[in-house]
C-alpha positions as CSV (number, residue, x, y, z in Angstrom):
1,M,-10.5,51.2,-18.1
2,T,-9.0,49.6,-15.0
3,P,-6.7,46.5,-15.3
4,E,-8.3,43.1,-14.5
5,T,-7.4,41.8,-11.0
6,E,-6.6,38.2,-10.1
7,T,-9.4,36.4,-8.4
8,T,-9.6,33.0,-6.7
9,D,-12.2,30.2,-6.7
10,D,-13.7,28.4,-3.8
11,S,-10.7,26.2,-3.4
12,G,-8.4,29.2,-3.1
13,L,-6.8,28.7,-6.5
14,S,-6.0,31.8,-8.5
15,Q,-7.7,32.0,-11.9
16,T,-4.3,31.8,-13.6
17,V,-3.4,28.7,-11.7
18,K,-6.8,27.1,-12.4
19,A,-6.3,27.9,-16.1
20,Q,-2.7,26.6,-16.1
21,L,-3.7,23.3,-14.4
22,R,-6.7,22.7,-16.7
23,L,-4.7,23.6,-19.8
24,R,-1.9,21.2,-18.8
25,E,-4.5,18.5,-18.4
26,L,-5.9,19.1,-21.9
27,I,-2.4,18.9,-23.4
28,V,-1.1,15.9,-21.5
29,G,-4.5,14.1,-21.9
30,G,-4.4,14.5,-25.6
31,D,-7.4,16.8,-26.0
32,I,-5.1,19.4,-27.5
33,K,-2.9,17.7,-30.1
34,P,0.8,18.5,-30.8
35,G,1.0,21.2,-33.4
36,Q,-2.5,22.3,-32.8
37,R,-2.9,26.1,-32.6
38,I,-4.5,27.1,-29.3
39,S,-7.5,29.5,-29.4
40,E,-7.7,31.8,-26.4
41,L,-11.4,32.4,-26.9
42,A,-12.1,28.6,-27.0
43,L,-10.2,28.2,-23.7
44,V,-12.2,31.1,-22.1
45,E,-15.4,29.2,-22.8
46,L,-14.0,25.8,-21.9
47,I,-12.2,26.7,-18.7
48,G,-14.5,29.4,-17.5
49,V,-12.1,32.2,-16.8
50,S,-11.3,35.5,-18.6
51,R,-8.6,36.0,-21.3
52,T,-6.1,37.6,-18.9
53,P,-5.5,34.4,-16.8
54,I,-5.6,32.4,-20.0
55,R,-2.8,34.4,-21.4
56,S,-0.8,34.1,-18.2
57,A,-1.4,30.4,-18.2
58,L,-0.2,30.0,-21.8
59,A,3.0,32.0,-21.1
60,R,3.7,29.8,-18.0
61,L,3.2,26.6,-20.0
62,Q,5.6,27.9,-22.7
63,E,8.1,28.4,-19.9
64,E,7.5,24.8,-18.8
65,G,8.2,23.6,-22.3
66,L,4.7,22.2,-23.2
67,L,4.0,25.0,-25.7
68,D,5.8,26.7,-28.6
69,A,5.2,30.4,-29.3
70,L,4.3,31.2,-32.9
71,P,6.2,34.0,-34.7
72,G,3.0,35.9,-35.5
73,G,1.5,35.4,-32.0
74,G,-0.3,32.6,-30.3
75,Y,0.8,29.1,-29.2
76,V,0.8,25.5,-30.4
77,A,1.2,22.3,-28.3
78,K,4.7,20.9,-28.5
79,D,5.8,17.4,-29.2
80,F,9.0,15.7,-28.0
81,S,11.5,13.5,-29.7
82,E,12.8,10.4,-28.1
83,D,16.1,12.1,-27.6
84,E,14.5,15.1,-25.9
85,I,12.7,12.7,-23.5
86,R,16.0,10.9,-22.7
87,D,17.6,14.3,-22.1
88,A,14.8,15.4,-19.8
89,I,15.2,12.2,-17.7
90,E,19.0,12.6,-17.6
91,L,18.6,16.2,-16.5
92,R,16.2,15.1,-13.7
93,G,18.7,12.5,-12.6
94,T,21.6,15.1,-12.6
95,L,19.6,17.6,-10.6
96,E,18.3,15.0,-8.1
97,G,21.9,13.8,-7.7
98,L,23.0,17.4,-7.0
99,A,20.2,17.7,-4.5
100,A,21.2,14.5,-2.8
101,R,24.9,15.5,-2.6
102,L,24.1,19.0,-1.2
103,A,21.7,17.5,1.3
104,A,24.4,15.1,2.6
105,E,27.1,17.8,2.7
106,R,24.9,20.4,4.4
107,G,23.0,18.0,6.7
108,V,19.3,17.4,6.9
109,G,17.0,18.0,9.9
110,A,15.5,15.1,11.8
111,V,12.0,15.9,10.8
112,L,12.7,15.7,7.0
113,L,14.6,12.4,7.5
114,A,11.8,11.0,9.6
115,E,9.3,11.9,6.9
116,A,11.5,10.3,4.2
117,R,11.9,7.1,6.2
118,E,8.1,7.0,6.8
119,C,7.7,7.1,3.0
120,L,10.2,4.3,2.7
121,Q,8.3,2.2,5.2
122,R,5.0,2.7,3.4
123,I,6.6,1.6,0.1
124,D,8.2,-1.4,1.9
125,D,4.7,-2.4,3.2
126,L,3.3,-2.3,-0.4
127,L,6.2,-4.4,-1.9
128,A,5.8,-7.0,0.9
129,E,2.8,-8.3,-1.0
130,P,3.7,-11.0,-3.5
131,Q,1.3,-9.5,-6.1
132,L,0.6,-5.8,-6.8
133,D,-2.8,-4.7,-8.0
134,A,-3.9,-1.4,-9.4
135,A,-4.4,0.1,-6.0
136,S,-0.9,-0.9,-5.0
137,F,0.6,0.9,-8.0
138,S,-1.5,4.0,-7.3
139,A,-0.3,4.0,-3.7
140,Y,3.3,3.5,-4.9
141,V,2.9,6.5,-7.2
142,E,1.7,8.6,-4.3
143,H,4.5,7.6,-1.8
144,N,7.2,7.7,-4.5
145,G,6.2,11.3,-5.5
146,R,6.2,12.3,-1.9
147,L,9.7,10.8,-1.4
148,H,11.2,12.6,-4.4
149,A,9.6,15.9,-3.2
150,L,11.2,15.5,0.2
151,L,14.6,14.9,-1.5
152,A,14.1,18.1,-3.4
153,E,13.6,19.9,-0.1
154,M,16.6,18.4,1.7
155,P,19.4,20.7,0.4
156,G,17.5,23.7,1.6
157,S,18.1,25.4,-1.8
158,A,15.2,27.3,-3.5
159,V,17.3,27.3,-6.7
160,V,17.7,23.6,-6.8
161,R,14.1,22.9,-5.9
162,R,12.8,25.4,-8.5
163,Q,14.8,23.8,-11.3
164,L,13.7,20.3,-10.3
165,E,10.1,21.4,-10.3
166,R,10.6,22.9,-13.7
167,V,12.1,19.7,-15.3
168,T,9.5,17.5,-13.7
169,T,6.6,19.5,-15.1
170,L,7.3,17.5,-18.3
171,P,5.1,14.5,-17.5
172,F,7.4,11.8,-18.7
173,A,10.4,13.3,-16.9
174,S,8.7,13.1,-13.5
175,P,9.7,10.4,-11.0
176,N,6.4,8.6,-11.7
177,G,6.4,9.2,-15.4
178,F,6.9,5.5,-16.4
179,V,5.8,3.7,-13.2
180,L,2.3,2.7,-14.6
181,V,3.9,1.6,-17.9
182,S,5.7,-1.2,-16.0
183,A,2.5,-2.2,-14.1
184,S,1.7,-4.8,-16.8
185,S,5.2,-6.3,-16.9
186,P,5.8,-9.6,-15.2
187,R,8.9,-7.9,-13.8
188,A,7.0,-4.9,-12.4
189,R,7.4,-5.8,-8.7
190,D,11.1,-6.7,-9.2
191,M,11.8,-3.3,-10.8
192,L,10.1,-1.5,-8.0
193,I,12.1,-3.5,-5.4
194,V,15.3,-2.4,-7.1
195,A,14.1,1.2,-7.2
196,Q,13.2,1.0,-3.5
197,A,16.6,-0.4,-2.6
198,Q,18.1,2.7,-4.3
199,H,15.7,5.0,-2.4
200,R,16.8,3.5,0.9
201,A,20.5,3.7,0.0
202,V,20.2,7.3,-1.0
203,I,18.4,8.3,2.3
204,E,21.0,6.5,4.4
205,A,23.9,8.1,2.4
206,I,22.4,11.5,3.0
207,A,21.9,10.7,6.7
208,N,25.6,9.5,6.9
209,R,26.8,12.7,5.2
210,E,28.2,10.7,2.2
211,G,27.7,13.3,-0.6
212,A,29.5,11.6,-3.5
213,R,27.7,8.3,-2.8
214,A,24.3,9.9,-2.5
215,E,24.8,11.7,-5.8
216,A,25.9,8.6,-7.6
217,L,23.0,6.6,-6.3
218,M,20.5,9.2,-7.3
219,R,21.8,9.5,-10.8
220,E,21.8,5.7,-11.1
221,H,18.2,5.7,-9.9
222,A,17.2,7.7,-13.0
223,R,18.4,4.9,-15.2
224,I,15.3,2.9,-14.3
225,A,13.2,5.6,-16.2
226,H,15.5,5.2,-19.2
227,Q,14.9,1.4,-19.2
228,N,11.1,1.9,-18.9
229,L,11.2,4.4,-21.7
230,R,12.9,1.9,-24.0
231,E,10.3,-0.7,-23.2
232,A,7.4,1.7,-23.7
233,L,8.7,2.8,-27.1
234,L,8.8,-0.9,-28.2
235,N,5.1,-1.3,-27.3
236,H,2.7,1.3,-28.7
237,Q,0.0,0.3,-26.2
238,S,2.3,1.1,-23.3
239,L,2.5,4.7,-24.5
240,Q,-1.2,5.1,-23.7
241,H,-0.3,4.6,-20.0
242,I,2.3,7.3,-19.8
243,P,1.0,10.8,-18.9
244,G,1.8,12.8,-21.9
245,G,2.6,9.8,-24.0
246,N,0.6,11.4,-26.9
247,L,3.3,14.1,-27.0
248,I,6.1,11.7,-27.8
249,R,7.2,11.9,-31.5
250,R,8.1,8.4,-32.5
251,R,11.3,7.9,-34.6
252,A,10.5,6.8,-38.1
253,A,11.2,3.1,-38.8
254,R,14.2,2.5,-41.0
């Protein structure tokens, strides 16, 4: 019997990647509940791929931290305590600070800096409006995600980029994890303006080769996510707007 070979779909995605993306959607979207044992056969039918890519996808999601392996075999969806989420956000801030410092110390090419400044300008254009609607927040999420991805590229380090990608696969630890939570807040635009000022200061510090300043600014930037997390935990409705909010294990009331 010959081993199964990896195939791709019409979009060019491998079957393992397709299974991984769909399985992550099911977990983050709440279709698979924390603590729920995951059936390989059910996923084969649901996702439409064979067991080999399903098994590979499950192993990858365990590495990402979304699944726990059971002692007797198999996997369950993982939940996260409030402290674990804070730690994940802090880790992202630390790694992004390192990326910013290394980028400043090593220097960044003109093309990457130009792309980052274009993202900044697009965000500035959005925030120039006195009121932000749903489309504005969606556009902000897109440009903010792009800017943070560019920052991860700037050090020219595959090691740093890979570790950043790993920590941000946890949905609430991503740069956009809590942006939509703040959308209903009367201070939403003000908070985005503060975040944007930090964005611009970081890019200028990198361009000016100010490593320590770039690192400090980037770590401070992550504190906005901590603030948004605190507000979300005070309002159960807000958790519904966080990707992966269903995975947050609330601390018992005392």
